[in-house]
C-alpha positions as CSV (number, residue, x, y, z in Angstrom):
1,M,-16.4,-16.2,-21.1
2,P,-16.1,-19.4,-23.1
3,S,-12.6,-20.5,-23.9
4,D,-13.0,-19.9,-27.7
5,S,-14.9,-16.6,-27.5
6,R,-13.6,-13.6,-29.4
7,L,-15.2,-10.2,-28.7
8,K,-14.5,-7.3,-31.1
9,F,-14.9,-3.6,-30.4
10,G,-13.4,-1.0,-32.6
11,P,-10.0,-2.1,-33.7
12,F,-9.6,-4.4,-30.6
13,R,-10.2,-8.1,-30.1
14,L,-10.6,-9.6,-26.7
15,K,-9.9,-13.3,-26.8
16,A,-10.3,-15.5,-23.7
17,G,-7.0,-17.1,-22.7
18,S,-5.1,-15.1,-25.3
19,G,-5.5,-11.5,-24.2
20,L,-6.2,-8.3,-26.0
21,W,-5.2,-7.5,-29.5
22,R,-5.3,-4.3,-31.6
23,N,-5.4,-5.4,-35.2
24,D,-2.3,-7.7,-35.3
25,H,-0.5,-6.3,-32.3
26,E,-0.9,-7.6,-28.7
27,V,-1.9,-5.1,-26.1
28,R,-0.5,-6.2,-22.7
29,L,-2.6,-5.4,-19.7
30,P,-2.0,-5.9,-16.0
31,P,-4.6,-8.4,-14.4
32,K,-6.8,-5.7,-12.9
33,E,-7.1,-3.7,-16.1
34,M,-7.8,-6.9,-18.0
35,A,-10.6,-7.9,-15.6
36,L,-12.1,-4.4,-15.8
37,L,-12.1,-4.5,-19.6
38,D,-13.7,-7.9,-19.5
39,L,-16.5,-6.5,-17.3
40,L,-17.1,-3.5,-19.6
41,V,-17.1,-5.6,-22.7
42,Q,-19.4,-8.3,-21.3
43,S,-21.8,-5.6,-20.1
44,Q,-22.4,-4.7,-23.8
45,G,-23.0,-1.0,-23.1
46,E,-24.7,-1.3,-19.8
47,V,-23.3,0.7,-16.9
48,V,-20.9,-1.3,-14.7
49,T,-21.3,0.0,-11.2
50,H,-18.5,0.8,-8.8
51,E,-19.8,-2.0,-6.6
52,A,-19.6,-4.6,-9.4
53,I,-16.0,-3.5,-10.1
54,Y,-15.1,-3.7,-6.3
55,E,-16.5,-7.2,-6.1
56,T,-14.9,-8.5,-9.2
57,L,-11.5,-6.9,-9.1
58,W,-11.0,-6.7,-5.3
59,P,-13.1,-9.5,-3.8
60,H,-13.1,-9.7,0.0
61,Q,-11.1,-6.4,0.2
62,S,-11.9,-2.8,1.1
63,I,-10.3,-0.4,-1.2
64,G,-10.7,3.3,-1.9
65,Y,-12.4,4.8,-5.0
66,H,-9.0,6.0,-6.1
67,S,-8.0,2.4,-6.9
68,I,-10.8,2.1,-9.4
69,A,-10.0,5.5,-10.9
70,R,-6.4,4.6,-11.4
71,C,-7.3,1.3,-13.0
72,V,-9.7,3.1,-15.4
73,Y,-7.0,5.7,-16.1
74,S,-4.5,2.9,-16.9
75,L,-6.9,1.0,-19.1
76,R,-7.8,4.2,-21.1
77,K,-4.1,4.8,-21.6
78,A,-3.6,1.2,-22.9
79,L,-6.5,1.7,-25.3
80,W,-5.0,5.0,-26.6
81,P,-6.1,7.0,-28.6
82,E,-9.7,5.6,-28.3
83,G,-9.6,4.9,-24.6
84,R,-11.2,8.1,-23.3
85,E,-13.9,7.9,-26.0
86,Y,-14.6,4.2,-25.5
87,I,-14.8,4.2,-21.6
88,K,-17.3,6.7,-20.4
89,T,-17.5,7.8,-16.7
90,V,-21.1,7.7,-15.4
91,P,-21.0,10.1,-12.4
92,K,-21.8,8.5,-9.0
93,R,-22.6,5.2,-10.7
94,G,-19.7,3.6,-12.6
95,Y,-18.4,3.2,-16.2
96,Q,-19.7,2.0,-19.5
97,L,-18.2,0.9,-22.8
98,T,-19.6,3.3,-25.5
99,V,-18.6,1.3,-28.6
100,P,-20.6,-1.7,-30.0
101,V,-19.2,-5.2,-29.2
102,D,-19.5,-8.0,-31.8
103,G,-19.9,-11.5,-30.4
104,A,-20.7,-10.4,-26.9
105,V,-23.1,-12.4,-24.7
106,Q,-25.2,-10.3,-22.4
107,Q,-24.3,-11.0,-18.8
108,N,-25.7,-9.8,-15.5
109,C,-23.0,-7.8,-13.9
110,R,-24.9,-7.5,-10.7
111,S,-22.6,-8.7,-7.9
112,A,-23.2,-10.3,-4.5
113,L,-21.9,-7.2,-2.9
114,E,-24.4,-5.1,-4.9
115,S,-27.2,-7.3,-3.7
116,S,-26.2,-6.9,-0.1
117,I,-26.0,-3.1,-0.5
118,Q,-29.7,-3.1,-1.4
119,T,-30.7,-4.9,1.8
120,K,-28.3,-2.9,4.0
121,P,-27.7,0.4,2.4
122,L,-26.9,2.5,5.5
123,P,-23.9,0.6,6.7
124,Y,-22.5,0.5,3.2
125,A,-23.0,4.3,2.9
126,H,-21.0,4.7,6.0
127,F,-18.4,2.4,4.7
128,L,-18.0,4.4,1.5
129,K,-17.6,7.6,3.5
130,G,-14.8,5.9,5.4
131,L,-13.1,4.9,2.1
132,A,-13.3,8.5,0.9
133,C,-11.4,9.6,4.1
134,V,-8.7,7.0,3.6
135,N,-7.9,8.7,0.3
136,H,-6.4,11.5,2.3
137,P,-4.1,9.6,4.8
138,D,-3.4,12.4,7.3
139,P,-4.0,11.7,11.0
140,D,-7.4,13.6,11.1
141,S,-8.7,11.9,7.9
142,L,-7.8,8.5,9.2
143,E,-9.6,9.1,12.4
144,R,-12.7,10.2,10.5
145,A,-12.3,7.0,8.4
146,L,-12.4,4.9,11.5
147,H,-15.4,6.8,12.7
148,W,-17.4,5.8,9.6
149,F,-16.2,2.2,9.5
150,R,-17.2,1.8,13.1
151,K,-20.6,3.3,12.5
152,A,-21.1,0.8,9.7
153,I,-20.1,-2.0,12.1
154,Q,-22.4,-0.7,14.8
155,I,-25.3,-1.3,12.4
156,D,-24.0,-4.5,10.8
157,P,-21.6,-6.3,13.2
158,D,-20.9,-8.9,10.5
159,F,-19.7,-6.4,7.9
160,A,-16.3,-8.1,7.3
161,A,-15.0,-5.5,4.8
162,A,-15.6,-2.7,7.4
163,H,-13.7,-4.7,10.1
164,S,-10.9,-5.2,7.6
165,A,-10.8,-1.5,6.7
166,V,-10.4,-0.7,10.4
167,A,-7.4,-3.1,10.5
168,E,-5.8,-1.6,7.4
169,V,-6.2,2.0,8.8
170,S,-4.6,0.8,12.1
171,M,-1.7,-0.7,10.2
172,Y,-1.1,2.6,8.4
173,Q,-1.4,4.5,11.6
174,C,1.3,2.3,13.2
175,Y,3.6,2.8,10.3
176,R,3.4,6.6,10.3
177,G,3.3,7.0,14.0
178,F,-0.3,8.3,14.2
179,V,-1.0,6.0,17.2
180,H,1.2,4.2,19.7
181,P,2.2,0.8,18.2
182,Q,0.7,-1.2,21.0
183,E,-2.7,0.5,20.6
184,G,-2.5,0.0,16.8
185,L,-1.6,-3.7,17.4
186,R,-4.6,-4.2,19.7
187,V,-7.1,-2.5,17.4
188,G,-5.7,-4.0,14.3
189,L,-5.7,-7.6,15.5
190,D,-9.2,-7.3,17.1
191,A,-10.5,-6.0,13.7
192,C,-8.8,-8.8,11.7
193,N,-10.3,-11.4,14.0
194,A,-13.7,-9.9,13.9
195,A,-13.6,-9.8,10.0
196,L,-12.5,-13.4,9.9
197,R,-15.3,-14.5,12.2
198,S,-17.7,-13.1,9.8
199,D,-15.9,-14.2,6.6
200,P,-13.0,-16.7,7.1
201,G,-11.9,-16.2,3.5
202,I,-11.5,-12.4,3.5
203,V,-8.0,-12.0,2.2
204,Q,-7.4,-8.5,3.4
205,A,-7.9,-9.5,7.0
206,L,-5.9,-12.7,6.6
207,S,-2.9,-10.9,5.2
208,L,-3.1,-8.0,7.7
209,R,-3.3,-10.4,10.5
210,G,0.0,-11.9,9.2
211,W,1.5,-8.4,9.2
212,F,0.5,-7.6,12.8
213,E,1.6,-11.0,14.0
214,A,5.0,-10.9,12.3
215,L,6.1,-7.3,12.4
216,Q,4.7,-6.3,15.8
217,R,4.4,-9.5,17.8
218,G,7.6,-10.9,16.2
219,E,6.0,-14.2,15.3
220,L,7.5,-14.1,11.8
221,E,6.8,-17.7,10.7
222,R,3.2,-17.5,11.9
223,G,2.7,-14.2,10.1
224,I,4.1,-15.7,6.8
225,K,1.6,-18.6,7.1
226,S,-1.3,-16.2,7.4
227,V,-0.2,-14.1,4.4
228,E,0.4,-17.2,2.3
229,H,-3.1,-18.5,3.1
230,A,-4.4,-15.2,1.8
231,R,-2.4,-15.5,-1.4
232,R,-3.7,-19.1,-2.0
233,L,-7.2,-17.8,-1.7
234,D,-6.6,-14.9,-4.0
235,P,-3.3,-15.0,-6.0
236,D,-4.0,-11.6,-7.5
237,Y,-4.3,-9.8,-4.1
238,S,-1.2,-7.6,-4.5
239,R,-0.9,-6.3,-1.0
240,A,-0.4,-9.8,0.3
241,Y,2.8,-9.9,-1.7
242,G,3.8,-6.6,-0.3
243,Y,3.2,-7.8,3.3
244,Q,5.2,-11.0,2.6
245,A,8.1,-8.8,1.3
246,L,8.1,-6.9,4.5
247,I,8.2,-10.1,6.6
248,H,11.0,-11.5,4.5
249,R,12.9,-8.2,5.0
250,A,12.5,-8.7,8.8
251,Q,13.8,-12.2,8.4
252,G,16.9,-10.9,6.5
253,K,15.8,-12.8,3.3
254,M,16.4,-10.0,0.9
255,E,16.2,-12.0,-2.4
256,A,12.8,-13.3,-1.4
257,A,11.7,-9.8,-0.3
258,L,12.6,-8.4,-3.7
259,E,10.8,-11.1,-5.5
260,Y,7.6,-10.5,-3.6
261,S,7.8,-6.7,-3.6
262,A,8.3,-6.7,-7.4
263,R,5.3,-9.1,-7.8
264,A,3.1,-6.8,-5.7
265,V,4.0,-3.9,-8.1
266,D,3.4,-6.1,-11.2
267,L,-0.1,-7.0,-9.9
268,D,-1.1,-3.5,-9.0
269,P,1.3,-0.8,-10.3
270,H,-0.9,2.0,-9.0
271,S,-0.8,1.1,-5.3
272,L,1.5,3.5,-3.5
273,F,1.8,1.0,-0.7
274,N,3.3,-1.6,-3.2
275,I,5.5,1.0,-4.8
276,Y,7.1,2.2,-1.6
277,V,7.6,-1.3,-0.3
278,H,9.5,-2.2,-3.5
279,A,11.5,1.0,-3.6
280,F,12.7,0.7,0.0
281,T,13.4,-3.0,-0.5
282,L,15.6,-2.2,-3.4
283,F,17.5,0.3,-1.2
284,L,17.9,-2.1,1.7
285,A,19.2,-4.8,-0.7
286,G,21.9,-2.4,-2.0
287,H,20.3,-1.6,-5.4
288,V,20.3,2.1,-4.7
289,A,20.6,3.4,-8.3
290,E,17.7,1.2,-9.3
291,A,15.7,2.4,-6.3
292,L,16.4,6.0,-7.4
293,Q,15.3,5.3,-11.0
294,F,12.1,3.6,-9.7
295,G,11.5,6.4,-7.2
296,R,11.8,9.1,-9.8
297,G,9.1,7.5,-11.9
298,V,6.9,7.5,-8.8
299,L,7.7,11.2,-8.2
300,E,6.6,12.1,-11.7
301,S,3.2,10.4,-11.1
302,N,2.8,11.7,-7.6
303,P,4.5,15.1,-7.3
304,S,2.5,16.2,-4.3
305,D,3.1,13.0,-2.2
306,D,5.5,13.6,0.7
307,L,6.9,10.0,0.8
308,A,7.8,10.2,-2.9
309,H,10.0,13.2,-2.2
310,G,11.3,11.6,1.1
311,Y,12.4,8.4,-0.7
312,N,14.0,10.4,-3.5
313,S,16.0,12.3,-0.9
314,L,17.1,9.1,0.8
315,F,18.3,7.5,-2.5
316,L,20.0,10.7,-3.7
317,A,21.9,11.2,-0.4
318,S,23.0,7.5,-0.5
319,L,24.5,8.1,-4.0
320,G,26.2,11.4,-2.9
321,E,23.9,13.7,-4.8
322,H,23.7,16.1,-1.8
323,R,22.2,19.2,-3.3
324,E,19.3,17.3,-4.9
325,A,18.9,15.3,-1.8
326,L,18.5,18.4,0.4
327,D,16.0,19.9,-2.1
328,S,13.9,16.7,-1.9
329,A,14.1,16.6,1.8
330,L,12.9,20.1,2.2
331,K,10.0,19.4,-0.2
332,A,9.1,16.3,1.7
333,L,9.1,18.2,5.0
334,S,7.0,20.9,3.5
335,L,4.4,18.5,2.2
336,A,4.3,16.4,5.3
337,K,3.8,19.5,7.5
338,N,3.5,18.3,11.1
339,I,4.2,14.6,10.7
340,P,7.0,13.6,13.1
341,A,7.8,10.4,11.2
342,M,8.9,12.6,8.3
343,W,11.1,14.8,10.6
344,G,12.9,11.6,11.7
345,F,13.1,10.2,8.2
346,M,14.6,13.3,6.7
347,A,17.1,13.8,9.5
348,W,19.4,11.2,7.9
349,P,19.7,12.9,4.5
350,M,20.3,16.2,6.3
351,A,23.0,14.6,8.4
352,V,24.9,13.0,5.5
353,C,24.6,16.1,3.3
354,G,26.3,18.3,5.8
355,E,23.4,19.8,7.7
356,A,24.2,18.2,11.0
357,E,22.7,20.9,13.1
358,E,19.3,20.8,11.3
359,A,19.4,16.9,11.4
360,G,19.9,17.0,15.2
361,R,17.1,19.5,15.6
362,L,14.7,17.3,13.5
363,V,15.6,14.2,15.6
364,E,15.0,16.0,18.9
365,K,11.7,17.4,17.7
366,A,10.6,14.0,16.3
367,Y,11.4,12.2,19.6
368,A,9.6,14.8,21.7
369,A,6.4,14.5,19.7
370,Q,3.6,12.6,21.5
371,L,0.8,11.8,19.0
372,P,1.4,11.8,16.2
373,R,4.8,10.5,17.1
374,C,7.9,9.2,15.3
375,P,8.5,5.4,15.2
376,R,11.8,5.0,17.0
377,P,13.8,3.1,14.4
378,I,13.2,5.8,11.8
379,M,15.4,8.2,13.8
380,A,18.2,5.7,14.5
381,P,20.1,6.1,11.1
382,A,20.4,9.9,11.7
383,L,21.8,9.4,15.2
384,V,24.4,7.0,13.7
385,A,25.3,9.6,11.1
386,L,25.6,12.2,13.8
387,G,28.0,10.0,15.8
388,R,25.6,9.1,18.5
389,P,25.4,5.3,18.3
390,D,24.4,4.7,21.9
391,Q,21.3,6.8,21.4
392,A,20.5,4.9,18.3
393,L,20.6,1.7,20.2
394,D,18.5,3.2,22.9
395,L,15.8,3.9,20.4
396,L,15.9,0.4,18.9
397,S,15.6,-1.0,22.4
398,E,12.6,1.2,23.0
399,A,11.1,0.1,19.7
400,R,11.4,-3.6,20.6
401,E,9.6,-2.9,23.9
402,E,6.8,-0.9,22.2
403,Q,6.3,-3.7,19.5
404,C,7.1,-1.1,16.8
405,P,6.5,-2.5,13.2
406,W,9.8,-0.8,12.1
407,F,11.9,-2.7,14.6
408,F,12.6,-6.0,12.8
409,G,13.2,-4.3,9.4
410,A,15.9,-2.2,10.9
411,K,18.0,-5.4,11.1
412,V,18.9,-5.1,7.4
413,D,19.2,-1.3,7.1
414,P,22.6,-0.5,5.6
415,R,22.6,2.9,7.3
416,L,23.0,1.0,10.7
417,E,26.0,-1.0,9.6
418,D,28.2,0.7,12.2
419,L,26.0,-0.7,15.0
420,R,26.4,-4.4,14.0
421,G,29.6,-4.9,15.9
422,E,28.0,-3.6,19.2
423,R,27.1,-6.1,21.9
424,R,23.8,-4.4,22.4
425,W,23.0,-4.9,18.7
426,R,23.6,-8.6,19.0
427,T,21.3,-8.7,22.0
428,L,18.5,-6.9,20.0
429,Y,19.0,-9.0,16.9
430,P,20.4,-12.3,17.9
């Protein structure tokens, strides 16, 4: 859009370089919502397809349809009360602006990704099926997602976005204990490297490679360089800031971690990954009350998400709000059903809120689980609270050998403070 262009629709004015205005009042939009609005306005009533939105807002990334839906929801909310009327959902195709635009120049919103879909529709169809499965991140759904991504790759081995999607699923599987960490590391790095051979500039694979290198291989500086390279290529790719925050946590650089986790949320306030990285970073940095306030906002928006209740329980227990913490823990366990990582995670609030017997039972059950399993460092705080520090150190040693992504972050966990004087701790975290 030319630098002096002003596009008017209804009571709104979209001005390049200046933003969006409603009459005489500025309407502040996050970058993704602004980019989506620009697409809709420039299309001048034509349908903007899901593929065009993917390519423009999330270039070189594989994201689920829920990301678009959340962005549309946020944009409609910002344009209230006209938003729902102005932005029409076109089922199975995309979205269109229903109000006339003054001063608009017709543009072809057809993207490069859209063109490639027409020449290779079948692998892309498989890819979309995989993304739909990722929207339900339980162990079975993620396995189905991998099945569809791999079918897409079978047909088109150079499908970089599908390789990146395999890497992202592997990362999530490692975090929640759905696979053994060494298997997740192998699959994830292989997928990153395959994506980068096809497209050296695909930011999702670059940043994920940094995550695997830093948090599983322990090559922290090398991992940071890969993530920073991704951020230089696409400064608006929010997850790269989240990954960098995780690596800074592992380095013990909490101020930097907070800066990057907050930036990730600013760029994409709808991403649960970004939200949980920031919430837990606040907790680890000692800002527990702020973490609780932030987490409660997440819980209001995502009342059926197990992690939202789990983090709420963690923060409440840390602040001595034991009754509420136990209620949240029970809700998290109910929603997570048979996820061992949640058993281990909720054992700590149970222990500090006076339910030592139940906490011990949860830890034993979590440790005994095979696949899905519980990442070992998740259980360590509960063991410390139960007066079993040697067992906590045993689990951290096991995590280091397994290349568990939770191992390095445990170094800054305030719940493990009592272990820091132990000789074995100094051996694990020199």
